[in-house]
N, C-alpha and C positions, 0 to 999 in steps of 0.2 A: 463787743466783737462786731466785726463788719459783716456785710452781706455780699454774696457773689453777684447778685442781680442788680445791685445799685450802690451808689456812693453817697454817704451822708453829706447833705448840703451844709456847708459852713458859711458863716458871715451873714446869716439871715437877720433881719431886724428883730429886736426882742419880742415885739408883739406877735410876730409870725412864729417864733420859737415857742411862745406860750400857747398859741392856738390849740395844738393837740391836747393840752392839759385841761383847758376849760371847755373845749368842743370835743368831747370824748368819742363821739361816734360819727360815722359817715352820714347817717340820716340827718343829724342836726347840723351838719356842715355843708349840706347840699345846696348848690345853686342850679337854677333851671334856665335853659336857653331853648328858644323855639325859633326855627327858621323855615321859610318856604323858599326853596331853591328853584329858580327858573331852569327847567330841565330839558327844554326842547333841543338845544344844541347838543347836549350830552346823549339824548336818544338818537339823534342823527349820527353822531360819532360812533356809538355802540353798534348801530346797524352797519355802518361802513367798515368798522374793524372786524365785525363778524365775517364779512365777505373777504377781507384782506387776510385774516389769520386762519380762516377755515375752521373756526371753532366759535361757539356761542359766547358773545361778549355782552354783558348786561350793565345796567347802571350801577349795580352793586359792586362790580369789579372797578368801575371808575371811582366810586365812593371810597373803596378800600385804598386805592392809590392816592386819592386826594388826602386821606387821613395820614398816610405815610409821609407824603410831602409836607403836610402841615406840622407833623412832629419834628421833622428835620428843620423846618423853618423856625419853629417855636419850641425848642427842646424843653423848656420849663413846663410845658404841658405834659411832659412825661415824668412828672414827679409823683411820689406817693408817700403815705404816712405809715410807719410801722414802729411799734414800741414808743409812741409819742415823739418820734423823730421824723424829719423830712429827708427823703432820699431822692437822688436823681437816678432814674432807671438807665442802665447802660445799653439796653437794646430796645428795639421796637417789637413788642409782642402784641398781636391782636387776637382776641377770642371772639368767635361768632357762632351762633346757633345754626344747626343744620337738621332739617327733617330727613330721616332715613328714606322715607318714601312720601310721595305726595298724596297721603291719605290722612284723614282726621285721626285715625287710630294709631298712626305711626308715631313712635317715640322721637323725641328731639335729643340730639347729642350736641356737645359743644366742642368746637375745634379751636386749638391754640396753635398759632404759627408765627415764627419770627419773619419779619419783613426787613430786608437790608436797606440802609439809607440810599444806596446807589442803584436800587431796583429801577428798571424802566417800567413803563406801563405794561408792556408785554410780560415782563418778569412777574409782576404782581398778578396778572390774569392767570398765567400758567401755574404759579405757586398756589393760589387759592383754589383753582379748579382741581389740582392734584390732591390737595388736602381734603377737599369736600368729597371727592370720589373715594379716597381712602377711608374716610370716616363712615360713609354710607355702606361700604363693603365690609370693613373689618371692625368698626367701632373705634373707640379711642382709649388711650391709656387711662383716663379718668373714669370711663365706664367700667373698665376691669377692676380698678381700685375700689369703686363704689360697691361692686358686686361682692368683693372680698370683705369690706368693712361691715356691710349689712348682714353678714353671717354671724357677727358678734352679738352677744346679749346687749340689751339697751344700756344697762348700767356701765358696761365696759366701753361701749361706744361713746357715751356721754363723758365718762371720766377721762378716756383717752383724748377726747377733743380738748378738754380743759388743760391737760398736760401739754398737748401740742401747742395751744395758744400761749401758755406760759413760756415754753421753750422758744417760741417764735419771737416773743416780746424781747428776749435777751439775745436773739440771733444765734441760738444754739441748735437750730434745726439744720441738719445736713441739706445742702442745696438740692440733692436729687429728690427730696421729698416734695419740693414745690416746683421743680423745673418744668414738668409736664402738666402741672395743674392749671387749668384755664382761668382760675380765679386769681392768678398772679400774673397780671398782664397790664399793658398800657391802657387798653380800652376793651370794652365788651360792646359788640355791635349786633343788633337784632334787626333782621330784614323782615319786618311784619308785613310789608307790602306783598311779599311772596305768598303770604297766607290770605291775601285780600283783606288785610286788616289796616286800621288807621294807626298812625304813630301815637305813642303815648309816653308819658314820663315814667321811666322805670326806676325803682329804688336802687340804691347802691348796696352791695352786699357787705355785711360786717366781716364775713369770712373772706380771707384773701386780702389783696391790696389794690384792687382795681379802683382808680379814682374817677373814671369816666364811663358812663353808660349811654350809648347812642342808639336810638331807634329810628328807622326809616319806614314810612307808611306807604300806602298806595299812591301812585302818581294820579293827580286829579286836576281838573280844570278849575281855575280860580280867577276871580275878577280882581284886577290890580289897576293902580293908577301909575302911568308912566309919562313923565313930562306933561302932566296936566290932562292926559287923555285916559279914558277908561278902556282897558283892554282885557281880553281873556287869555291867560297863559297856562300852560301845563307846568305844574309845580310839584316838587318832591318835598313833602313835609318831613322835617327832621326835628327830633326832640332830644335834648342832651341834659343829663344830670351829672353834675361835677362836684367833687370834693374840694371845697375852697381852701382847705388847709395846705394843699400842695402848692397852689399858686392862686393869686387873686383874680377876681372876676374881670378886671380891666384887661389884664394880659390875655385871659382866655377869650374875651370878646374880640380882640385883635386876631387871635389865632383862628377863630370861627369865621371872621370876615375873610381871611385869606383862603380858608377852605371853601367857602361859598364861591369866591371868585374863580377858584380852580374848576369847580363843577359847572358854573354858569358860562365859563369860557374854556371848554374842555381841551382845546388845542394846547393850553398851558400844561396839561398833564403829560404831554410829550417832552416837556423840557426837563432837564436834570433837577433833582431836588437840591435846594440851596438854603443855607442859613439866612434868616431875615431878622428876627427878633428886634 
């Protein structure tokens, strides 16, 4: 049976069709990328747009829009594996963590939001801000589901999860069960810099179907070599963990290079998203 959130990819080379069978988990299929993005121009742009829009614009907003544009430009980065098969996701869904309050004791909730391919930068900023405000004030659908499931005895919760996974393997789960689940998305993004923390490589979850986990750390000064000269630049450390079964590392490297270029030359974020591949 098919899936409402994706279309099975046909015509893959045989070795790629076999990969989900001998690389059975996301952990053993993970590829790691590390990038230091020159962020000075993006900081200037965020400050300028804060004044123009009359609302706080951050580098995180620019990063979100850069990801949306990258997925449009390189759509095969939006593939995932389920039931040992590769699917092309039919929408761009981004999940990201949100602190309900800026306190160490405050819980973290996860927001999942669809971002349209034709979104402008302003659309992305307004959409993400709205979703973050909503999550901080009312919580999320997944929070309420977790509260309900955790009332079950452990044996029922454990058995129910095994049945859920079996049904999902054969695409027998009604779409409404995963539609709002943040672990069924294009990418998970964690803004660790907002907690004054460094970027780190995050594991991929076996639950759900997210193939990519991206963390951004604190902006820091770093010594670089540019055209043979030693310079100090402000950089945004990014670390990415990616499930290679969806698409190969060569393709993803091209996609990440495109993403870096968007943030290092942020005026490009104002241009419409377009297919590149």
